[in-house]
C-alpha positions as CSV (number, residue, x, y, z in Angstrom):
1,X,135.2,157.1,50.6
2,X,135.7,154.4,48.5
3,X,133.2,151.9,47.8
4,X,133.1,147.6,49.5
5,X,134.7,145.5,46.5
6,X,132.0,144.1,44.2
7,X,132.3,140.0,44.7
8,X,132.5,138.4,41.2
9,X,129.2,137.1,41.3
10,X,128.1,140.7,41.2
11,X,130.3,141.6,38.9
12,X,129.6,138.8,36.4
13,X,125.5,139.7,36.8
14,X,126.5,143.0,35.8
15,X,128.2,141.3,32.8
16,X,125.2,139.1,32.1
17,X,122.8,142.7,32.3
18,X,124.3,143.9,29.8
19,X,124.5,141.2,27.7
20,X,121.5,139.9,28.3
21,X,120.4,142.9,26.4
22,X,121.2,141.1,22.9
23,X,118.1,139.1,22.3
24,X,119.8,136.3,21.0
25,X,121.5,135.4,24.7
26,X,120.6,133.4,26.8
27,X,120.9,132.1,30.6
28,X,121.3,128.8,31.0
29,X,119.1,126.6,33.8
30,X,121.5,124.1,33.8
31,X,123.2,122.8,36.9
32,X,126.7,121.7,37.3
33,X,129.3,123.3,34.5
34,X,127.9,126.2,32.8
35,X,124.6,126.8,35.2
36,X,123.9,130.6,35.0
37,X,126.4,130.9,31.7
38,X,125.5,133.1,29.2
39,X,124.4,131.3,25.6
40,X,124.0,132.0,21.9
41,X,122.6,129.6,19.4
42,X,122.3,127.4,22.8
43,X,126.8,127.1,23.0
44,X,128.5,128.9,26.3
45,X,130.5,131.4,25.3
46,X,130.5,132.8,29.2
47,X,130.1,131.7,32.8
48,X,131.6,132.5,36.7
49,X,133.4,129.7,37.5
50,X,133.4,127.8,41.1
51,X,136.6,129.8,41.7
52,X,135.5,132.7,41.0
53,X,137.1,133.5,37.6
54,X,135.3,135.1,34.8
55,X,135.3,131.8,31.8
56,X,135.6,132.4,28.5
57,X,135.9,131.0,24.9
58,X,138.2,132.8,22.8
59,X,140.4,132.2,19.6
60,X,143.3,129.5,20.4
61,X,145.4,133.3,19.8
62,X,143.4,135.2,22.4
63,X,143.9,133.0,24.3
64,X,147.2,132.9,24.1
65,X,148.1,136.4,24.3
66,X,146.3,136.7,27.8
67,X,148.1,134.3,29.3
68,X,151.1,135.6,27.7
69,X,150.2,139.8,29.2
70,X,149.4,138.0,32.5
71,X,145.7,138.9,32.1
72,X,144.8,135.8,32.0
73,X,144.9,131.5,32.3
74,X,144.1,128.7,30.4
75,X,141.7,126.7,31.4
76,X,142.4,123.4,32.6
77,X,138.4,121.2,33.9
78,X,140.5,119.4,36.0
79,X,141.1,116.5,33.3
80,X,145.1,117.6,33.3
81,X,144.6,119.5,29.3
82,X,144.0,122.9,29.5
83,X,141.5,123.6,27.0
84,X,142.8,126.0,23.3
85,X,139.8,128.5,23.2
86,X,138.6,128.7,27.2
87,X,140.7,131.1,29.5
88,X,140.0,132.5,33.2
89,X,140.0,136.1,33.9
90,X,140.5,136.9,37.6
91,X,137.8,139.3,39.5
92,X,140.7,142.0,39.9
93,X,140.6,142.3,36.1
94,X,136.7,143.2,36.4
95,X,137.0,146.2,33.7
96,X,138.4,143.6,31.0
97,X,135.5,141.0,31.3
98,X,132.3,142.9,29.5
99,X,135.0,143.1,27.0
100,X,135.6,139.8,27.4
101,X,132.6,138.6,27.4
102,X,131.4,140.5,24.4
103,X,134.4,138.6,22.4
104,X,133.3,135.8,23.1
105,X,129.7,136.1,22.3
106,X,131.1,137.2,18.9
107,X,133.4,134.6,18.4
108,X,131.5,131.7,19.7
109,X,128.2,133.9,17.4
110,X,130.4,133.1,14.0
111,X,131.4,129.3,14.9
112,X,129.0,127.5,12.5
């Protein structure tokens, strides 16, 4: 018996639940970009974008590798300039979401 597909919102909720076990991680209450975003030290590291994709902040080389592998796309905020340290991941790549969100958490936490 097959299970119904999980929605991007449900998939992101699982990521949120897992990462909120870290006392330094919070979930933003802001509207617009970053609404419901996961933050550390007041900085966004992961969110669900308006297309239902996971949006994560990672080192440029990691974003490059995700793009090259076809697992991610460079994020473009609509200004025609893709951002070097942000990648979007399709919901079909759900197994990667928690792993990449943890990587993003560690990356952003390490930056001063």
